N, C-alpha and C positions, 0 to 999 in steps of 0.2 A: 159182328165185320168191323176194322179198324179205320179211324176216320179218313185215312189215305183211301182205303179200300171203297170206301162211300164218294170219294170224289172220283178216282177213278171210272166209278160205274156209270155215277152222272155223266161224267166227261166222252165214257166209248158212246154215250146212246145218242150223244152230239150228231148233228151234220155239220161237218165243217165248210161251212160257209161263209164265214168271215173273214174279210177283207185285209186284217192285219196279220202282216208276214211275223211281225214278234211274238203275238200272241199267240199266233199256232205253233211257232216255235218251241213255248213255256209250255204249252198243254201238251205237246207231243212229248216233252223233254219231260215231263211231269208222269205222261202215260209209261214212259218207257221205264224211265227210272227212279220218280221223285217218292216221296213219301210226307207224311208230317205226322208229328205226335197230336193227340188226345188234347184238345185245348181246355177239358177238364183239367188238367194236367199240365201241360206248358204250352207254350208258342215257339215250335218247330218246324220248320218247313225246309224240304232238301231236295236237291237232285244229285242226283250219285254218277260221275265220268270216271272210265278207263285211263283219259288220256287230259294231261292238263291243259293243253289246245282247246278241248272242246268244251272244257270249263270255261277258259276263258272266253271265248267265244258268247258262251252262256251269259256270264255278267256284264258283257257289252250289251247286250240282249236284255237282261234286265234294266240298265242304267239307257236303255232308252224308253223303258217301259216307266222310270223316273221309280225303281226297286233297290236300293243298298244293297244289294246280294254282296254275303263273303265268301272266302274259298277259305279251304282247310284239306289238309290229307288225311284220311283214315282206313287202316288194313288196306294198305298199297292203292285206295280208290280215291280220285278228288273229288272232293265236297261244295257244292254251292248251295247255301244257307241265307234262311231270312229265319230272326228271330223277333223283330216287330210284329208286335199283333195285328197293327193295322196295316203294314204291306203283306205282312202273310191276309186279311181280309181281300185287298186289292188285287193280289196274286191269283187268290181264287175268283174272283170278279172278270178279272182280266183272262183267264184260262173258260170264261162260261159256266164255272158249277155254283151258278147262283144259287140254287136249294141249299148245297153244301156251305155257301158262304152266310146266308142266313143263318144257320144253324151255330156258325162258328161264332157270328158274332150276337145272336144270342146268349149262350155259353159265356164269352166274353164281359158281356153286360151283368150277367147274373155273379160271374167272379168276381167283376171290380164292387159291385151290392156285396158283396160279401164282407172285400177285403177292406171296403170303406166301413165298415158296421164292427168288424174287429178290431181295425185300430180307434175308433172311437171308444168301443168297449176298452181297450187296453189303456188308451188314456186317460179314462176317468179311473179305472182301476186304480192306476198310478198315483194319480192326484187324494186316491182317497187312502192311499197306502202312508202317501208324504203328510196329510193332515190330521191322522191318527197318531205316526210319528212324531209330530210337532207338538201334539195334545200332550202325548205321554210326557215329553220332556217338558213341557211347562207347569204341570203336574207334580212329577216328582222337583222342576225348582221351589215351586212354592209350597212342598211339602218337608223340601231342608230348610226354606226361610221358617216355618212354623216351629220347628223342630228345635233350628238354634236362635234366634232372636225372636220370634213371636210375630205375625202380620201385624201386630200391634204396633210395631216400631218403624210400618211403610206409611208412606206419605199416603191419606185418602185414598188418591185417585190410582195410588197400585195397590191399597188394598182392598177398594171397592174391586179392583180386576182378578184378583187373586182370588177374592171371594165367589165371584161369578163365575172365574173360571172352572173350580173347586165344585160349586154346583151344578152347570153344565158342560161336561166334559166332552161330549162330545158334538157340542154345537162349532158352528164355523167361525173365523173370525169376524162373517158382518154381521152374523146371528149373536154372537156375544155382544158386538153392539148394540141391538136392541133391546139389550136388556138394561142399560146405563139408561137414567135421567137427565139431564135430556141423552135421548140415544148420542151414541159415541161412533164416528165411520171409522172405516176396516182398517186403515192407515196408522186411526188413533191407536185405537186395539192392540194391533200391532206393534205400536210405540212403545206401550206400557207394557207388554208383555216383555219386550227388549230390555228393557230395563229391568226387570222382575230376574231373566235372566241375567244381566251383569250383578244384579248382587246374590243371587246362588251363586253364581262364580267365584264371586270373593270370597262369600262364606266358603267353599268348598278350598279356595286357596287358603284362605287360613288356617283350616283343617288340616290341612296338611302340613305346612309346616310344621303344627302344635306338636301333631305326631311324631315330625322329625327329628325335635328337640331333646 
């Protein structure tokens, strides 16, 4: 059974003792022509009308209930819909579909948890790729310097930096700093690697100039 079917089944089995006229209008409209998507896939609640006047009256009812419904035309019908998950949850409660509302909320919480985990994983993966890419470029710079002028021509601090980076290619900047005596902060490590990169870029430029002569 679809989620909309579950909602209608729950509403149909309730005695209509509610005093709130607008809530009853919303409930009756859903039982008559309402549908909503499976919350596992998306959040969409809609009521279908033949006449725009009926749809606009429903918008007014929704406004009274603090629901920001929207209206659109589709295949010769007028559709009033909700897209925000919070408002769909409120609508289910207002109609008296409490069991389905609980199911909806549980699904929404699980989806938000999964999305949060995925965002963190994607962020961490991107950071790993960024770190690996930077390390590869740094090793290329060091190799170029070693093959052209030799690391011995570098100032002591930069020579030590090049040797540590070569020895620990997978280390982060913070980890590299711990291999110095005394330890060097992350910003200090980054500053030294930038100086090495500048020297490598200068050597590349000289090599290109010589090749063009």
